[in-house]
KOLTIMI-544877 format. One record per atom (N, C-alpha, C): residue number from 1; residue in one letter; x, y, z. Coordinates in nm, 3 decimals, padded with zeros to 5 digits, always signed. Example, Ala and Ser with C-alpha at 12.3 -4.5 7.8 and 13.67 -1.06 7.14 Angstrom:
<rs>
   keti   drenkol         u         v         w
      1         a   +01.319   -00.569   +00.780
      1         a   +01.230   -00.450   +00.780
      1         a   +01.320   -00.330   +00.780
      2         s   +01.285   -00.225   +00.708
      2         s   +01.367   -00.106   +00.714
      2         s   +01.290   +00.003   +00.787
</rs>
This chain:
<rs>
   keti   drenkol         u         v         w
      1         m   +00.079   -00.152   -00.004
      1         m   +00.004   -00.016   +00.003
      1         m   +00.106   +00.126   -00.006
      2         h   +00.050   +00.213   -00.086
      2         h   +00.111   +00.348   -00.071
      2         h   +00.062   +00.445   -00.044
      3         e   +00.092   +00.521   +00.088
      3         e   +00.013   +00.610   +00.122
      3         e   +00.097   +00.758   +00.068
      4         v   +00.004   +00.834   +00.067
      4         v   +00.038   +00.958   +00.012
      4         v   -00.056   +01.095   +00.077
      5         d   -00.001   +01.193   +00.081
      5         d   -00.076   +01.320   +00.186
      5         d   -00.109   +01.395   -00.007
      6         i   -00.227   +01.464   +00.069
      6         i   -00.327   +01.504   -00.038
      6         i   -00.260   +01.612   -00.140
      7         k   -00.130   +01.687   -00.078
      7         k   -00.034   +01.785   -00.153
      7         k   +00.020   +01.700   -00.255
      8         e   +00.059   +01.616   -00.210
      8         e   +00.160   +01.510   -00.281
      8         e   +00.089   +01.469   -00.387
      9         a   -00.017   +01.405   -00.342
      9         a   -00.124   +01.326   -00.464
      9         a   -00.129   +01.447   -00.604
     10         q   -00.155   +01.606   -00.536
     10         q   -00.219   +01.665   -00.675
     10         q   -00.076   +01.677   -00.740
     11         r   +00.044   +01.699   -00.685
     11         r   +00.150   +01.714   -00.762
     11         r   +00.198   +01.621   -00.862
     12         c   +00.162   +01.478   -00.820
     12         c   +00.193   +01.351   -00.871
     12         c   +00.087   +01.276   -00.933
     13         l   -00.063   +01.318   -00.969
     13         l   -00.170   +01.247   -00.956
     13         l   -00.107   +01.131   -01.106
     14         s   -00.096   +01.175   -01.201
     14         s   -00.062   +01.081   -01.320
     14         s   +00.012   +00.970   -01.275
     15         d   +00.129   +00.992   -01.192
     15         d   +00.226   +00.882   -01.138
     15         d   +00.119   +00.787   -01.073
     16         l   +00.052   +00.819   -00.966
     16         l   -00.031   +00.751   -00.887
     16         l   -00.134   +00.677   -00.955
     17         i   -00.225   +00.754   -01.070
     17         i   -00.272   +00.695   -01.190
     17         i   -00.258   +00.560   -01.220
     18         d   -00.122   +00.584   -01.294
     18         d   -00.019   +00.463   -01.360
     18         d   -00.006   +00.359   -01.235
     19         e   +00.044   +00.382   -01.115
     19         e   +00.070   +00.305   -01.017
     19         e   -00.079   +00.183   -00.962
     20         a   -00.175   +00.245   -00.965
     20         a   -00.291   +00.220   -00.953
     20         a   -00.322   +00.114   -01.066
     21         l   -00.329   +00.160   -01.169
     21         l   -00.358   +00.052   -01.304
     21         l   -00.269   -00.066   -01.290
     22         q   -00.144   -00.050   -01.262
     22         q   -00.048   -00.168   -01.229
     22         q   -00.139   -00.240   -01.120
     23         g   -00.208   -00.241   -01.036
     23         g   -00.266   -00.308   -00.941
     23         g   -00.219   -00.251   -00.786
     24         k   -00.137   -00.157   -00.790
     24         k   -00.105   -00.089   -00.626
     24         k   -00.218   -00.030   -00.560
     25         e   -00.176   -00.067   -00.454
     25         e   -00.299   +00.014   -00.378
     25         e   -00.271   +00.141   -00.328
     26         i   -00.319   +00.264   -00.370
     26         i   -00.284   +00.392   -00.354
     26         i   -00.412   +00.468   -00.230
     27         v   -00.349   +00.512   -00.102
     27         v   -00.445   +00.601   -00.009
     27         v   -00.389   +00.694   -00.001
     28         i   -00.478   +00.814   -00.020
     28         i   -00.448   +00.950   +00.001
     28         i   -00.500   +01.020   +00.147
     29         r   -00.416   +01.084   +00.225
     29         r   -00.445   +01.121   +00.333
     29         r   -00.518   +01.274   +00.329
     30         k   -00.595   +01.280   +00.407
     30         k   -00.607   +01.449   +00.417
     30         k   -00.566   +01.467   +00.561
     31         d   -00.473   +01.571   +00.598
     31         d   -00.454   +01.604   +00.741
     31         d   -00.405   +01.461   +00.805
     32         a   -00.452   +01.429   +00.924
     32         a   -00.380   +01.291   +00.957
     32         a   -00.485   +01.182   +00.931
     33         y   -00.577   +01.170   +00.820
     33         y   -00.687   +01.054   +00.839
     33         y   -00.670   +01.031   +00.697
     34         l   -00.696   +00.893   +00.691
     34         l   -00.688   +00.805   +00.572
     34         l   -00.831   +00.839   +00.506
     35         a   -00.816   +00.939   +00.375
     35         a   -00.939   +01.015   +00.290
     35         a   -00.966   +00.911   +00.195
     36         v   -00.890   +00.847   +00.088
     36         v   -00.966   +00.808   -00.008
     36         v   -00.878   +00.694   -00.069
     37         r   -00.905   +00.594   -00.143
     37         r   -00.821   +00.502   -00.194
     37         r   -00.847   +00.508   -00.346
     38         l   -00.758   +00.488   -00.418
     38         l   -00.742   +00.487   -00.528
     38         l   -00.716   +00.364   -00.619
     39         v   -00.799   +00.358   -00.701
     39         v   -00.829   +00.197   -00.763
     39         v   -00.868   +00.211   -00.900
     40         p   -00.832   +00.124   -01.017
     40         p   -00.875   +00.149   -01.088
     40         p   -01.043   +00.071   -01.135
     41         i   -01.092   +00.126   -01.261
     41         i   -01.255   +00.093   -01.257
     41         i   -01.241   -00.063   -01.322
     42         s   -01.293   -00.133   -01.288
     42         s   -01.307   -00.275   -01.316
     42         s   -01.409   -00.291   -01.408
     43         g   -01.413   -00.381   -01.471
     43         g   -01.496   -00.406   -01.603
     43         g   -01.522   -00.337   -01.711
     44         n   -01.393   -00.259   -01.732
     44         n   -01.402   -00.181   -01.830
     44         n   -01.349   -00.264   -01.969
     45         g   -01.419   -00.311   -02.032
     45         g   -01.430   -00.413   -02.157
     45         g   -01.402   -00.349   -02.270
     46         g   -01.425   -00.242   -02.310
     46         g   -01.450   -00.164   -02.424
     46         g   -01.596   -00.207   -02.489
     47         l   -01.604   -00.201   -02.603
     47         l   -01.688   -00.203   -02.669
     47         l   -01.771   -00.359   -02.676
     48         p   -01.890   -00.385   -02.661
     48         p   -01.975   -00.487   -02.665
     48         p   -01.919   -00.559   -02.790
     49         t   -01.934   -00.715   -02.789
     49         t   -01.905   -00.789   -02.883
     49         t   -02.060   -00.786   -02.958
     50         f   -02.004   -00.759   -03.120
     50         f   -02.147   -00.761   -03.237
     50         f   -02.229   -00.913   -03.208
     51         g   -02.339   -00.936   -03.152
     51         g   -02.430   -01.062   -03.166
     51         g   -02.422   -01.112   -03.032
     52         s   -02.348   -01.016   -02.917
     52         s   -02.370   -01.088   -02.789
     52         s   -02.469   -01.121   -02.724
     53         a   -02.615   -01.046   -02.780
     53         a   -02.729   -01.083   -02.706
     53         a   -02.831   -01.149   -02.785
     54         k   -02.756   -01.206   -02.889
     54         k   -02.801   -01.284   -02.962
     54         k   -02.925   -01.422   -02.899
     55         g   -03.062   -01.424   -02.912
     55         g   -03.110   -01.535   -02.807
     55         g   -03.182   -01.482   -02.708
     56         l   -03.164   -01.349   -02.653
     56         l   -03.182   -01.313   -02.541
     56         l   -03.339   -01.241   -02.541
     57         i   -03.367   -01.167   -02.672
     57         i   -03.475   -01.094   -02.716
     57         i   -03.537   -01.182   -02.774
     58         h   -03.700   -01.187   -02.719
     58         h   -03.781   -01.245   -02.832
     58         h   -03.926   -01.181   -02.880
     59         i   -03.949   -01.138   -02.957
     59         i   -04.060   -01.077   -03.002
     59         i   -04.181   -01.123   -03.060
     60         s   -04.307   -01.136   -03.001
     60         s   -04.383   -01.241   -03.038
     60         s   -04.460   -01.205   -03.185
     61         d   -04.545   -01.280   -03.246
     61         d   -04.550   -01.264   -03.385
     61         d   -04.652   -01.156   -03.417
     62         d   -04.729   -01.126   -03.316
     62         d   -04.812   -01.016   -03.315
     62         d   -04.783   -00.889   -03.276
     63         f   -04.671   -00.854   -03.265
     63         f   -04.608   -00.754   -03.194
     63         f   -04.664   -00.599   -03.285
     64         a   -04.697   -00.618   -03.396
     64         a   -04.715   -00.505   -03.497
     64         a   -04.862   -00.488   -03.514
     65         a   -04.926   -00.573   -03.463
     65         a   -05.079   -00.599   -03.464
     65         a   -05.149   -00.486   -03.373
     66         p   -05.262   -00.420   -03.436
     66         p   -05.313   -00.309   -03.370
     66         p   -05.356   -00.344   -03.255
     67         l   -05.367   -00.266   -03.125
     67         l   -05.430   -00.295   -03.024
     67         l   -05.563   -00.310   -03.001
     68         d   -05.694   -00.355   -02.946
     68         d   -05.797   -00.357   -02.926
     68         d   -05.843   -00.216   -02.862
     69         n   -05.781   -00.185   -02.758
     69         n   -05.818   -00.061   -02.676
     69         n   -05.771   +00.073   -02.761
     70         f   -05.690   +00.054   -02.872
     70         f   -05.621   +00.163   -02.916
     70         f   -05.716   +00.219   -03.051
     71         q   -05.837   +00.169   -03.101
     71         q   -05.900   +00.185   -03.217
     71         q   -05.946   +00.317   -03.208
     72         a   -06.008   +00.381   -03.112
     72         a   -06.039   +00.518   -03.121
     72         a   -05.965   +00.604   -03.142
     73         y   -05.805   +00.567   -03.111
     73         y   -05.726   +00.674   -03.131
     73         y   -05.661   +00.669   -03.292
     74         v   -05.699   +00.561   -03.353
     74         v   -05.681   +00.521   -03.487
     74         v   -05.757   +00.606   -03.585
     75         k   -05.865   +00.644   -03.580
     75         k   -05.969   +00.692   -03.666
     75         k   -05.916   +00.798   -03.652
</rs>
């Protein structure tokens, strides 16, 4: 774990982000207290794969059929 004071974190934020991306735990102190932990966002896998939802969505055969209680609005 790498602890830094908030003023030091302001000076070298880019380096701290690089360390966090490499898997190191970065903790930033404010005054004498531990304030925040800098960690990378997990699950950022980029763009979804084309066709990855195939088979998950089903549309009924009468999807485009007019609704019975909607006839008054059609005329």
